[in-house]
VEXFI-710991 format. One record per residue: residue in three letters; residue number from 1; x, y, z of N, C-alpha, C, O, CB in turn. Coordinates in Angstrom, 1 decimal. Each point is the difference from the previous one (the first is absolute). Last residue first. Glycine has a CB too. Layout:
BEGIN
R ALA NUM X Y Z X Y Z X Y Z X Y Z X Y Z
...
END
This chain:
BEGIN
R ASN 187 16.2 -18.2 12.8 0.0 -0.6 1.4 1.3 -0.8 0.2 0.2 -0.5 1.1 -2.7 0.5 -1.1
R GLU 186 1.5 4.4 -3.4 0.3 -1.4 0.1 0.0 -0.5 1.4 0.5 0.8 0.9 0.8 -0.7 -3.0
R ILE 185 -3.3 4.1 -1.1 0.4 -0.3 1.3 0.2 -1.5 0.0 -1.0 -0.8 -0.2 -0.2 2.8 1.3
R LYS 184 1.6 1.6 -5.4 -0.8 -1.1 0.7 0.6 -0.3 1.3 1.2 0.1 0.2 -1.8 -1.0 -2.4
R PRO 183 1.4 5.9 0.4 0.3 -1.4 -0.4 -0.9 -1.0 0.8 -0.6 0.3 1.0 3.0 0.4 -1.5
R PRO 182 -4.3 4.2 -0.7 1.0 -0.6 0.9 0.3 -1.4 -0.5 -0.8 -0.6 -0.6 0.1 2.1 2.6
R THR 181 -1.1 2.7 -5.1 -0.4 -1.3 0.7 1.1 -0.6 0.8 1.1 -0.2 -0.5 -2.7 -0.2 -1.4
R MET 180 1.8 4.4 -1.0 -0.1 0.2 1.5 -0.4 -1.3 0.7 0.0 0.0 1.2 -0.6 2.4 -1.6
R PRO 179 0.9 -1.9 -4.4 1.3 0.0 0.6 0.0 0.2 1.5 1.0 -0.3 0.6 -0.1 1.1 -2.7
R ASP 178 -4.7 -3.1 -1.1 0.2 1.3 0.7 1.4 -0.1 0.7 0.2 -0.9 0.8 -2.7 1.3 -0.4
R SER 177 -0.4 -3.8 -2.8 0.9 0.7 -0.8 0.3 1.4 0.6 0.0 1.0 -0.8 -0.8 -2.2 -1.2
R PHE 176 -1.6 -2.4 4.1 -0.8 1.0 -0.6 0.9 0.9 -0.9 -0.5 1.1 -0.4 -1.1 -1.2 2.3
R ASP 175 1.5 -5.0 0.6 0.9 1.0 -0.6 -0.9 0.9 -0.8 -0.8 -0.3 -0.9 2.7 -1.3 0.7
R ALA 174 -2.7 -1.6 4.8 -0.4 0.4 -1.3 0.9 1.0 -0.6 0.4 1.0 0.7 -2.8 -1.5 -0.1
R ASP 173 2.7 -0.9 4.0 0.7 -0.9 -1.0 -0.3 0.4 -1.4 0.8 -0.2 -0.9 -0.9 -1.6 2.6
R TYR 172 -0.9 3.7 3.0 0.2 0.7 -1.2 0.8 -0.9 -1.1 0.8 0.5 -0.7 -0.9 1.7 2.0
R LEU 171 -1.2 -3.9 3.2 -1.1 0.9 -0.4 0.2 0.6 -1.4 -1.0 0.0 -0.8 0.7 0.5 3.2
R THR 170 2.2 -4.2 0.8 0.3 0.2 -1.4 -1.0 1.0 -0.7 -0.5 -0.3 -1.1 1.6 -2.0 1.0
R PRO 169 -1.4 0.7 4.8 1.3 0.7 -0.2 0.3 0.3 -1.5 0.9 0.8 -0.2 -0.2 -2.0 2.3
R GLU 168 -5.7 1.3 0.1 0.9 -1.1 -0.4 1.3 0.7 -0.4 0.0 1.1 -0.5 -1.8 -2.6 -0.3
R VAL 167 -1.4 3.8 4.5 0.2 -0.1 -1.5 1.0 -1.0 -0.3 1.0 -0.1 0.6 -1.7 2.5 -0.9
R LEU 166 -2.4 -2.5 4.8 1.3 0.4 -0.5 0.0 -0.2 -1.6 -0.6 -0.9 -0.5 1.7 0.2 2.7
R TRP 165 -5.4 1.9 1.2 0.6 -1.0 -0.9 1.4 0.5 -0.5 0.1 1.2 -0.3 -2.4 -1.9 -0.5
R LEU 164 -1.1 1.5 5.4 0.8 0.6 -1.1 0.5 -1.1 -0.8 0.4 -1.1 0.5 0.2 3.1 0.9
R GLU 163 -4.7 -1.2 2.7 0.8 -0.9 -0.9 0.7 0.9 -1.0 -0.5 1.0 -0.5 -1.1 -2.9 0.8
R ARG 162 0.1 3.9 4.5 -0.5 -0.4 -1.3 1.0 -0.7 -0.8 1.2 0.2 0.1 -2.8 1.7 0.0
R ASP 161 2.2 0.4 4.2 -0.7 -1.3 0.2 -0.6 -0.5 -1.3 -0.6 -1.1 0.1 0.2 1.7 2.3
R ARG 160 2.6 3.8 -2.0 1.0 -1.1 0.3 -0.7 -1.4 0.1 0.8 -1.0 -0.2 0.6 2.8 1.4
R PRO 159 -3.2 2.4 -4.2 -0.2 -0.6 1.3 1.0 -1.1 0.2 0.2 -0.9 -0.9 -2.6 1.5 0.9
R TYR 158 3.3 3.8 -3.1 -0.5 -1.4 -0.2 -0.1 -0.7 1.4 1.0 0.1 0.8 0.0 -0.2 -3.1
R PRO 157 -1.5 5.6 1.7 1.0 -1.1 0.1 -0.7 -1.4 -0.1 -1.1 -0.2 0.4 2.5 1.7 1.0
R ILE 156 -2.9 3.1 -3.8 -0.5 -0.8 1.1 1.0 -1.2 0.1 0.2 -0.7 -1.0 -2.6 1.4 0.6
R GLN 155 3.2 4.6 -1.5 -0.1 -1.4 -0.3 -0.5 -0.7 1.3 0.1 0.4 1.1 1.8 -0.3 -2.8
R ILE 154 -1.4 4.6 1.5 -0.3 -0.2 -1.4 -0.1 -1.5 -0.3 -0.5 -0.3 -1.1 1.7 2.4 0.6
R TRP 153 -0.2 -0.2 4.9 -1.1 0.9 -0.5 -0.4 -0.4 -1.4 -1.1 0.2 -0.5 1.9 1.6 1.9
R HIS 152 2.8 -3.9 1.0 -1.2 -0.3 0.7 -1.2 0.8 -0.5 -1.1 -0.3 0.3 2.5 -0.4 1.7
R GLY 151 3.1 1.4 -3.8 -0.6 -1.2 -0.3 -1.3 -0.3 0.6 -0.9 -0.5 -0.6 3.1 -0.3 0.3
R LEU 150 1.3 4.6 0.3 -1.5 0.2 -0.3 -0.7 -1.3 -0.1 -1.3 0.0 -0.2 1.9 2.1 -0.9
R TRP 149 4.2 -2.0 2.2 -0.5 1.2 0.6 -1.6 0.2 -0.1 -0.6 0.4 0.9 2.8 0.6 -1.5
R LYS 148 0.2 -4.7 -1.3 0.4 0.0 1.5 -0.7 1.2 0.6 -0.4 -0.1 1.2 2.6 -1.1 -1.6
R GLU 147 -2.5 0.9 -4.2 -0.9 -0.9 0.6 0.3 -0.1 1.5 -0.9 -0.2 0.8 0.7 -1.1 -2.9
R TRP 146 3.0 3.9 -0.6 -1.3 0.6 0.2 -1.0 -0.9 0.6 -0.9 0.5 0.7 1.4 1.0 -2.6
R TRP 145 3.8 -3.2 0.9 0.1 1.0 1.0 -1.3 0.7 0.3 -0.4 0.2 1.1 2.7 0.2 -1.8
R ARG 144 -2.6 -5.3 -1.1 0.8 1.1 -0.5 -0.1 1.1 1.1 -0.8 -0.1 0.9 0.3 -0.5 -3.4
R PRO 143 0.0 -4.9 3.4 -0.6 1.3 -0.1 0.9 1.1 -0.6 1.2 0.0 0.3 -2.7 -0.6 1.6
R PRO 142 1.1 -4.9 -2.7 0.9 1.0 0.6 -0.6 1.4 -0.2 -0.1 0.4 -1.1 2.1 -1.9 0.8
R HIS 141 -5.6 -2.4 0.4 1.1 0.4 -0.8 1.0 1.0 0.7 -0.5 0.6 1.0 -1.0 -0.9 -3.1
R PRO 140 -3.7 -2.8 2.4 1.3 0.4 0.7 1.1 0.3 -1.1 0.2 -0.8 -0.9 -0.8 -0.6 2.9
R LEU 139 -4.4 2.3 -3.4 0.8 -1.1 0.3 1.3 0.4 0.6 0.5 1.1 -0.2 -1.5 -2.3 -1.8
R THR 138 -3.7 3.9 2.4 1.3 0.0 -0.7 0.8 -1.2 0.4 0.1 -0.3 1.2 -0.1 2.8 -1.4
R THR 137 -5.5 -1.9 0.1 1.1 0.1 0.9 1.3 -0.1 -0.9 0.0 -0.8 -1.0 -1.3 -0.2 3.0
R VAL 136 -2.9 2.9 -4.5 0.3 -1.2 0.7 1.2 0.2 0.9 0.8 1.0 -0.2 -1.7 -2.3 -1.8
R GLN 135 -3.2 4.4 -0.4 1.4 0.0 0.5 0.2 -1.3 0.7 -0.8 -0.4 0.9 0.8 2.9 -0.6
R ILE 134 -3.5 -0.6 -4.3 0.1 -0.9 1.2 1.5 0.0 0.3 0.9 -0.2 -0.8 -2.9 -1.2 0.2
R SER 133 -1.7 4.6 -2.7 1.3 -0.5 0.4 -0.2 -0.9 1.3 -0.9 0.1 0.7 2.0 2.0 -1.6
R HIS 132 -3.6 0.6 -3.9 -0.2 -0.6 1.3 1.4 -0.4 0.5 0.9 -0.1 -0.8 -3.3 -0.7 0.3
R CYS 131 2.2 4.8 -3.0 -0.2 -1.4 0.1 -0.3 -0.4 1.5 0.1 0.8 0.9 1.5 -1.2 -2.8
R GLY 130 -0.4 4.8 -0.4 -1.4 -0.3 0.1 -0.3 -1.5 0.1 -1.1 -0.4 -0.3 0.7 2.4 -0.9
R CYS 129 4.7 0.7 1.1 -0.5 -0.3 -1.4 -1.5 -0.6 0.1 -0.5 -0.4 -1.0 2.8 -0.1 0.2
R LEU 128 0.2 1.9 4.8 0.2 1.1 -1.0 -0.6 -0.4 -1.4 -0.3 1.0 -0.7 2.4 -0.4 1.9
R TRP 127 -2.2 -3.8 2.3 -0.9 1.1 0.3 0.1 1.1 -1.0 -0.9 0.6 -0.5 1.1 -1.1 2.9
R ALA 126 2.8 -3.1 -2.6 -1.3 -0.4 -0.4 -1.0 1.1 0.2 -0.9 0.2 -0.8 1.4 -2.6 1.5
R GLY 125 3.9 3.1 0.8 -0.1 0.0 -1.5 -1.4 -0.4 -0.5 -0.5 0.6 -0.9 2.9 -1.2 0.8
R LEU 124 -1.5 0.4 4.7 -0.1 1.4 -0.4 -0.1 0.0 -1.5 -0.8 0.8 -0.6 2.2 0.0 2.6
R ILE 123 -0.6 -5.0 -0.2 -1.3 0.5 0.4 -0.3 1.4 -0.5 -1.0 0.4 -0.5 1.1 -1.9 2.5
R ASP 122 4.2 -0.5 -2.9 -1.1 -0.8 -0.6 -1.3 0.6 0.3 -0.8 0.2 -0.9 2.2 -2.2 1.2
R THR 121 2.4 4.3 1.6 0.2 -0.2 -1.4 -1.2 -0.7 -0.6 -0.7 0.6 -0.9 3.1 -0.8 1.2
R HIS 120 -2.1 1.4 4.4 0.5 1.2 -0.7 0.2 -0.3 -1.5 0.2 1.0 -0.8 0.8 -0.3 2.9
R PHE 119 -2.4 -4.2 0.9 -1.0 1.0 -0.1 0.5 1.2 -0.9 -0.8 0.5 -0.8 0.0 -1.2 3.1
R SER 118 2.4 -4.6 -2.6 0.4 1.4 0.4 -1.1 1.0 -0.2 -0.5 0.2 -1.1 2.8 -0.8 0.6
R ASP 117 -2.4 -4.2 -0.8 0.3 0.0 1.4 0.3 1.4 0.5 0.0 0.2 1.3 0.9 -2.4 -1.5
R GLY 116 -4.4 0.4 -3.9 1.4 0.2 0.3 0.2 0.1 1.5 -0.9 0.1 0.8 1.3 1.0 -3.0
R ILE 115 -4.2 -1.2 -2.2 0.3 -0.7 1.2 1.5 0.0 0.2 0.8 -0.3 -0.9 -2.8 -1.2 0.6
R ALA 114 -2.4 4.0 -2.6 1.4 -0.1 0.1 0.3 -0.7 1.4 -0.6 0.3 1.0 1.0 1.8 -2.4
R ILE 113 -4.7 -2.1 -2.3 0.4 0.1 1.3 1.5 -0.2 0.1 0.6 -0.8 -0.7 -2.8 -0.1 1.5
R ALA 112 -2.2 2.3 -4.5 1.3 -0.5 0.3 0.3 0.1 1.5 -0.5 0.9 0.7 1.3 -0.2 -3.0
R ARG 111 -4.6 1.1 -0.1 -0.1 -1.5 -0.1 1.3 -0.7 0.2 0.2 -1.2 -0.1 -2.0 1.5 -1.6
R ASP 110 1.2 4.5 1.6 -0.8 -0.5 1.1 -0.3 -1.5 -0.1 -0.7 -0.6 0.9 -0.3 2.9 -0.7
R PRO 109 3.5 0.0 -3.7 0.7 0.0 1.3 -0.8 -0.5 1.2 0.5 -0.7 0.9 0.7 2.6 -1.8
R GLN 108 -2.2 -3.9 -4.0 -0.1 1.3 0.6 0.7 0.0 1.4 0.1 -1.1 0.6 -2.3 1.5 -1.9
R ILE 107 3.8 -3.6 -2.9 -1.1 0.1 1.0 0.0 1.5 0.5 0.9 0.7 -0.3 -0.7 -3.2 0.9
R LYS 106 3.1 -0.2 -3.5 -1.2 0.4 -0.7 -1.2 0.0 0.9 -1.1 -0.5 -0.3 2.0 -0.4 -1.8
R MET 105 4.0 -0.1 2.8 -1.0 -1.0 0.3 -1.4 0.4 -0.6 -0.9 -0.8 0.0 2.1 0.3 2.1
R CYS 104 2.5 3.4 -2.7 0.4 -1.3 -0.6 -1.1 -1.1 0.3 -0.2 -0.9 -0.8 2.6 1.6 1.0
R GLU 103 -2.9 3.6 1.8 -0.2 0.1 -1.4 0.3 -1.4 -0.7 -0.7 -0.4 -0.9 1.3 2.9 1.0
R ILE 102 0.3 -2.1 4.4 -1.5 0.0 -0.2 -0.3 0.1 -1.5 -0.9 -0.7 -0.4 0.6 1.8 2.6
R ALA 101 4.8 -0.7 -0.9 -0.4 -1.3 0.3 -1.5 -0.2 -0.3 -0.5 -0.9 -0.6 2.2 0.7 2.4
R LYS 100 0.2 4.5 -2.2 0.4 -0.8 -1.1 -0.5 -1.5 0.2 -0.4 -0.6 -0.9 2.5 2.1 0.6
R ARG 99 -2.8 1.6 3.8 -0.9 0.3 -1.1 0.4 -0.9 -1.2 -0.9 -0.5 -0.8 0.6 2.8 1.6
R LEU 98 3.1 -2.5 2.9 -1.3 -0.7 0.3 -1.0 0.3 -1.1 -0.8 -0.9 -0.4 1.2 1.2 2.8
R SER 97 3.7 1.8 -2.7 0.2 -1.4 -0.2 -1.3 -0.8 0.3 -0.3 -0.9 -0.7 2.7 1.2 1.3
R PHE 96 -2.3 4.5 0.0 0.1 -0.4 -1.4 0.2 -1.5 -0.2 -0.5 -0.5 -1.0 1.4 2.8 0.5
R PRO 95 -1.4 0.5 4.8 -1.1 -0.9 -0.6 0.2 -0.4 -1.4 -0.7 -0.9 -0.5 -0.7 2.1 1.9
R PHE 94 4.8 -0.4 3.0 -0.5 0.8 -1.1 -0.9 -0.9 -0.9 0.3 -1.1 -0.3 1.9 2.5 0.3
R PRO 93 0.1 -2.8 4.2 -1.4 0.1 -0.2 -0.5 0.9 -1.2 -1.2 0.2 -0.2 1.1 -0.5 2.6
R LYS 92 3.6 -2.8 -3.4 -1.2 0.3 0.8 0.4 0.9 1.1 1.1 -0.1 0.5 -2.1 -2.2 -1.1
R ARG 91 3.7 0.5 -3.3 0.0 1.3 0.6 -1.4 0.4 0.7 -0.5 1.1 -0.1 2.1 -0.4 -1.7
R ALA 90 0.3 -4.8 -0.8 -1.3 0.6 -0.2 -0.1 1.4 0.6 -0.9 0.8 -0.5 0.0 -3.1 0.6
R PRO 89 5.1 -0.8 -2.4 -0.5 0.6 1.2 -1.3 0.7 -0.2 -0.1 0.8 -0.9 2.4 -0.7 1.8
R SER 88 -3.0 -3.6 -3.1 1.0 0.4 1.1 1.0 0.8 -0.6 0.5 -0.2 -1.2 -0.9 -2.0 2.4
R LEU 87 -4.5 -0.8 -2.3 0.7 1.3 -0.2 0.9 0.2 1.1 -0.4 0.0 1.2 -1.5 0.9 -2.5
R ALA 86 -1.2 -5.3 -1.2 0.6 0.7 1.1 0.7 1.3 -0.5 0.2 0.2 -1.2 0.2 -2.4 2.4
R GLN 85 -4.2 -2.4 -2.3 0.8 1.2 -0.5 0.6 0.7 1.2 -0.6 -0.1 1.1 -0.8 0.3 -3.1
R MET 84 0.4 -5.5 2.4 -0.7 1.3 -0.1 0.9 1.1 -0.5 1.2 -0.1 0.2 -2.7 -0.7 1.7
R GLU 83 2.2 -4.2 -0.3 -0.7 0.2 -1.3 -0.8 1.3 0.0 -1.3 -0.1 -0.2 1.3 -2.4 -0.1
R LEU 82 3.1 0.5 3.7 -1.4 0.2 0.3 -0.8 0.3 -1.2 -1.2 0.1 0.1 1.9 0.8 2.0
R ARG 81 4.0 -1.7 -2.6 -0.5 -1.0 0.9 -1.5 0.1 0.3 -0.7 -1.0 0.0 3.0 0.9 1.0
R SER 80 -0.1 3.5 -3.5 -0.1 -1.2 -0.7 -0.6 -1.1 0.8 -0.8 -0.8 -0.5 2.8 1.5 -0.8
R SER 79 -1.2 3.3 3.4 -1.0 0.3 -1.0 -0.2 -1.3 -0.9 -1.1 -0.4 -0.3 1.7 2.8 0.3
R TRP 78 2.8 -2.3 3.2 -1.3 -0.2 0.6 -1.1 0.2 -0.9 -1.1 -0.6 0.0 2.1 1.3 2.1
R TYR 77 3.4 0.0 -3.7 -0.1 -1.4 0.5 -1.4 -0.2 0.5 -0.7 -1.0 -0.4 3.1 0.9 1.0
R LYS 76 -1.2 4.4 -1.8 -0.2 -0.8 -1.2 -0.2 -1.5 0.4 -0.9 -0.7 -0.5 2.3 2.3 -0.8
R VAL 75 -0.4 1.5 4.7 -1.3 0.2 -0.5 -0.3 -0.8 -1.3 -1.1 -0.6 -0.1 1.2 2.9 1.0
R ARG 74 4.2 -2.5 0.9 -1.0 -0.6 1.0 -1.4 0.2 -0.5 -0.8 -0.9 0.0 2.4 1.4 1.9
R TYR 73 1.9 1.5 -4.3 0.0 -1.4 -0.3 -1.0 -0.7 1.0 -0.6 -1.0 -0.4 3.0 1.1 -0.4
R ARG 72 -1.5 4.6 1.1 -1.0 -0.4 -1.0 0.0 -1.5 -0.2 -1.1 -0.5 -0.4 1.4 2.7 -0.7
R ARG 71 1.0 1.1 5.1 0.6 -1.2 -0.5 -1.0 -0.6 -1.0 -0.8 -0.8 0.4 2.2 0.4 1.7
R LYS 70 -2.3 4.3 0.6 0.9 0.3 -1.1 0.6 -1.2 -0.7 0.6 0.1 -1.0 -0.1 2.1 2.1
R GLY 69 -5.4 -1.2 1.7 1.3 -0.5 0.1 0.8 0.3 -1.3 -0.5 0.1 -1.1 -0.3 -1.9 2.7
R ASN 68 -3.9 2.6 -0.6 0.9 1.2 0.1 1.5 -0.5 0.0 0.9 0.9 -0.1 -2.7 0.4 1.3
R SER 67 -2.8 -3.8 -3.4 1.1 0.0 1.0 0.8 1.3 0.0 0.3 0.5 -1.1 -0.2 -3.0 0.9
R LEU 66 -5.0 -0.4 -1.7 0.8 1.2 0.1 1.0 -0.1 1.1 -0.2 -0.5 1.1 -1.7 1.8 -1.9
R LEU 65 -1.7 -4.5 -2.5 1.0 0.1 1.1 0.8 1.3 -0.1 0.5 0.3 -1.0 -0.3 -2.9 1.0
R PHE 64 -5.4 0.5 -1.5 1.2 0.8 -0.4 0.9 0.1 1.2 -0.4 0.3 1.1 -0.9 1.0 -2.9
R PHE 63 -3.5 -4.3 -0.1 1.1 0.4 0.9 1.0 0.9 -0.7 0.2 -0.1 -1.2 -0.6 -2.1 2.5
R LYS 62 -5.3 0.2 -1.4 1.2 0.4 -0.7 1.1 0.5 1.0 -0.3 0.5 1.0 -1.1 0.1 -3.1
R PHE 61 -3.0 -4.1 2.8 0.7 1.2 0.3 1.2 0.2 -0.9 0.7 -0.9 -0.3 -1.4 0.7 2.7
R GLY 60 -2.4 -3.7 -2.3 -0.1 1.0 -1.0 0.7 1.4 0.4 -0.2 0.9 -0.8 -1.9 -2.0 0.1
R LEU 59 1.9 -3.5 2.9 -1.3 0.7 0.2 -0.1 1.2 -1.0 -1.1 0.7 0.0 1.1 -1.4 2.4
R HIS 58 4.0 -1.8 -2.3 -1.1 -0.9 -0.4 -1.4 0.6 0.1 -0.9 -0.3 -0.8 2.4 -1.6 1.6
R LYS 57 2.3 4.3 0.8 0.0 -0.1 -1.4 -1.1 -0.9 -0.6 -0.7 0.3 -0.9 3.2 0.1 0.9
R ALA 56 -1.9 -0.3 4.7 -0.6 1.3 -0.5 0.0 0.0 -1.5 -1.0 0.5 -0.6 1.9 0.7 2.7
R ARG 55 1.2 -4.9 -0.1 -1.5 0.0 0.2 -0.6 1.3 -0.5 -1.1 -0.1 -0.6 1.4 -1.4 2.6
R ALA 54 4.4 1.3 -2.0 -0.6 -0.9 -1.0 -1.5 -0.1 0.1 -0.7 0.0 -1.0 2.8 -1.3 1.1
R ILE 53 0.2 3.9 3.1 0.0 0.6 -1.3 -0.6 -0.9 -1.1 -0.7 0.5 -0.8 2.8 0.8 1.5
R TRP 52 -1.6 -3.1 3.6 -1.0 1.1 0.0 -0.1 0.7 -1.3 -1.1 0.2 -0.5 1.5 0.1 2.9
R ASP 51 3.1 -3.4 -1.8 -1.3 -0.7 -0.1 -1.2 1.0 0.0 -0.9 -0.2 -0.8 1.9 -1.8 2.0
R GLU 50 3.4 3.7 -0.4 -0.2 -0.5 -1.4 -1.3 -0.8 -0.2 -0.6 0.2 -1.1 3.1 -0.3 0.9
R ALA 49 -1.4 1.6 4.6 -0.3 1.1 -0.9 -0.2 -0.4 -1.5 -0.9 0.4 -0.7 2.3 1.0 2.2
R HIS 48 -0.4 -3.8 3.0 -1.2 -0.3 -0.9 -0.3 1.1 -1.0 -1.0 0.0 -0.7 0.1 -1.3 2.5
R PRO 47 4.3 2.8 1.9 -0.6 -1.3 -0.1 -1.3 -0.1 -0.9 -0.8 0.9 0.1 1.7 -1.3 2.2
R SER 46 3.4 3.7 -3.0 -1.3 0.1 0.7 -0.7 -1.4 -0.1 -0.3 -0.4 -1.2 0.1 3.0 0.8
R LEU 45 5.5 -2.3 0.2 -1.1 0.1 -0.9 -1.3 0.0 0.8 -0.2 -0.8 1.0 1.4 -0.5 -2.8
R TYR 44 4.4 2.4 2.8 -1.3 -0.5 0.4 -1.0 0.2 -1.1 0.0 1.1 -0.7 0.5 -0.6 3.1
R ARG 43 4.2 0.7 -2.8 0.0 -1.1 0.9 -1.3 -0.6 0.3 -0.1 -1.2 0.2 2.0 2.3 0.9
R ASP 42 -0.1 2.9 -3.9 -0.3 -1.3 -0.6 0.1 -1.2 0.9 0.4 -1.1 -0.4 0.5 2.1 -1.7
R ASP 41 -0.7 4.0 2.9 1.2 -0.8 0.0 -0.1 -1.4 -0.5 1.0 -0.8 0.1 -0.3 2.2 1.8
R GLU 40 -4.5 1.4 -1.6 0.9 0.8 -0.8 1.4 -0.7 0.0 0.7 0.1 -1.0 -1.9 2.0 1.6
R SER 39 -3.3 -5.0 0.1 0.8 1.0 0.7 1.0 0.6 -0.9 0.6 -0.6 -0.9 -1.0 -0.6 3.1
R VAL 38 -4.2 -0.6 -4.2 1.3 -0.5 0.4 0.8 1.1 0.7 -0.1 1.2 -0.3 0.1 -2.9 -1.6
R ILE 37 -4.5 2.5 1.0 0.0 -1.3 -0.5 1.3 -0.7 0.5 -0.1 -1.2 0.5 -1.3 1.9 -2.6
R THR 36 0.9 3.5 3.8 -1.4 -0.4 -0.1 -0.1 -1.4 -0.5 -0.6 -0.8 0.6 0.0 3.2 -1.1
R ASN 35 4.8 -0.1 0.8 -0.5 -0.1 1.4 -1.5 -0.2 0.0 -0.6 0.0 1.1 2.4 1.4 -0.3
R ASP 34 -0.2 -0.1 -5.4 0.9 0.0 1.1 -0.7 0.1 1.3 -0.8 0.9 0.3 2.5 0.2 -1.7
R LEU 33 -4.4 -0.9 -2.7 0.9 -1.2 0.1 0.8 -0.1 1.3 -0.2 -0.9 0.8 0.4 1.0 -3.3
R ASP 32 -5.3 2.0 1.0 1.3 0.4 0.3 0.9 -1.3 0.1 -0.6 -1.0 0.3 -0.2 3.2 1.0
R LEU 31 -3.9 -1.7 -4.2 0.7 -0.5 1.1 1.4 0.6 0.2 0.7 0.3 -1.0 -1.9 -2.4 0.7
R ILE 30 -4.1 2.8 -1.9 1.4 0.5 -0.1 0.8 -0.4 1.2 -0.4 0.4 1.1 -0.4 1.6 -2.5
R ILE 29 -4.0 -3.7 -1.2 0.8 0.0 1.3 1.4 0.5 -0.4 0.7 -0.7 -0.8 -2.1 -1.2 1.9
R GLY 28 -4.1 1.9 -3.3 1.5 0.0 -0.1 0.7 0.2 1.3 -0.4 0.7 0.8 0.1 0.1 -3.1
R GLN 27 -4.5 -1.0 1.9 0.4 -0.8 -1.2 1.5 -0.1 -0.2 0.4 -0.9 -0.6 -2.5 1.7 -0.4
R ILE 26 -2.2 0.3 4.9 1.4 0.2 -0.4 0.3 -0.9 -1.1 -0.3 -1.2 0.0 0.9 1.8 2.4
R ASP 25 -4.9 0.1 0.0 0.2 0.1 -1.4 1.4 0.4 -0.3 0.2 0.7 -1.0 -2.6 -0.1 0.7
R LEU 24 0.4 -1.9 4.6 0.3 1.4 -0.2 0.2 0.4 -1.5 0.3 1.1 -0.3 0.7 -1.0 2.6
R ALA 23 -1.6 -4.6 -0.9 -1.3 0.7 0.4 0.2 1.5 -0.2 -1.0 0.7 -0.3 0.5 -2.5 1.9
R GLN 22 4.3 -1.0 -2.3 -1.0 -0.1 -1.1 -1.3 0.7 0.3 -0.6 0.6 -0.9 1.6 -2.8 0.4
R LEU 21 2.3 2.1 3.8 0.4 0.8 -1.1 -0.9 -0.1 -1.2 -0.3 1.0 -0.6 2.6 -1.3 1.3
R ARG 20 -3.1 -2.5 3.0 -0.3 1.4 0.3 0.4 1.0 -1.1 -0.7 0.9 -0.3 1.0 -1.5 2.8
R ALA 19 0.8 -4.0 -2.9 -1.5 0.2 -0.2 -0.4 1.5 0.3 -0.8 0.5 -0.6 0.5 -3.0 1.1
R LEU 18 4.8 1.0 0.3 -0.3 0.3 -1.4 -1.4 0.2 -0.3 -0.4 0.8 -0.9 2.4 -2.1 0.3
R ASP 17 1.0 2.1 5.1 -1.2 -0.7 -0.4 -0.3 0.4 -1.5 -0.4 1.1 -0.2 -0.5 -1.3 2.6
R ILE 16 5.7 0.1 0.5 -1.0 0.9 -0.7 -1.1 -0.8 -0.6 0.3 -1.0 -0.8 1.5 2.7 0.4
R SER 15 2.3 -3.5 2.5 -1.2 0.2 0.9 -1.0 0.9 -0.6 -1.1 0.2 0.6 2.6 -0.6 1.3
R ALA 14 2.8 -0.5 -4.0 -0.9 -1.2 -0.1 -1.2 0.1 0.9 -1.0 -0.8 -0.1 3.0 -0.5 -0.5
R LEU 13 1.5 4.7 0.8 -0.7 0.0 -1.3 -1.1 -1.1 -0.1 -1.1 0.2 -0.4 3.2 0.7 -0.6
R ALA 12 -0.9 0.7 5.9 0.8 -0.5 -1.2 -0.9 0.0 -1.2 -1.2 0.0 0.1 2.7 -1.4 1.4
R HIS 11 -2.9 3.5 2.7 1.2 -0.6 0.4 0.9 -0.4 -1.2 1.1 0.4 -0.1 -2.3 -1.3 2.1
R THR 10 -2.3 5.1 -2.2 -0.1 -1.4 0.3 1.4 -0.6 0.3 1.0 0.7 -0.3 -3.1 -0.8 -1.1
R ARG 9 -1.3 5.0 0.4 1.3 -0.6 0.4 -0.2 -1.5 0.3 -1.1 -0.4 0.4 1.9 2.6 0.6
R ASP 8 -3.4 2.1 -4.1 0.0 -1.1 1.0 1.4 -0.4 0.3 0.9 0.4 -0.6 -3.1 -1.2 -0.2
R ARG 7 -1.5 3.9 -2.2 1.4 0.2 0.5 0.1 -0.8 1.3 -0.7 0.2 1.0 0.9 2.2 -2.0
R LEU 6 -3.8 -1.3 -3.4 0.5 -1.0 1.0 1.4 0.4 0.4 0.8 0.1 -0.9 -2.3 -1.9 -0.1
R LYS 5 -2.5 5.2 -0.8 1.3 -0.7 -0.3 0.3 -0.9 1.1 -0.1 0.3 1.2 0.9 1.7 -2.5
R LYS 4 -5.8 -0.3 -0.4 1.0 0.1 1.1 1.2 -0.8 -0.4 -0.1 -1.1 -0.4 -1.7 1.4 2.2
R ARG 3 -1.6 1.9 -5.4 0.3 -1.2 0.8 1.0 0.3 1.0 1.0 0.7 -0.3 -1.6 -2.2 -1.7
R LYS 2 -3.1 5.0 -0.2 1.5 -0.4 0.0 0.2 -1.2 0.9 -0.5 -0.1 1.1 1.2 2.5 -1.5
R MET 1 -5.2 -0.7 -2.4 0.5 -0.3 1.3 1.5 -0.4 -0.1 0.3 -1.0 -0.8 -2.7 0.4 1.6
END
């Protein structure tokens, strides 16, 4: 008997029920970075996301961070801060990066779930490699041209009445020996 794939939508990462994921025998979580955990312009952090990740790790979930973003220093920073492996640029929805994440976590595709804000990259990529998926609302960020045109079909806007956390101003203080790392921000 083939198990039904979970494909769901929710407000924010921290609102995902970890007990429900355990009941579905999910063992690994593939997370998108941009506009899922932190906004692409580094202004907003998804409320309680880091606490949710810590609880999930405590429950035994494995994690992998995927980003289509080209600023690798951001991915290195968040990979280090969240203590998880990462790959960037992931080139989602093409399934090779999701398959690599699943292979690194040493699980089967039907035991993995991809969580992200974009239907055309995160959710489609999960479907292409046989994973479960959850689409979260996209954090506020300056829209790109294609988001202005197609955004309402591929992303769920962040509700105006919901809490948002501002990212601390010294986000990239860590030195990752990357010449692309921006300078420290002084107040």
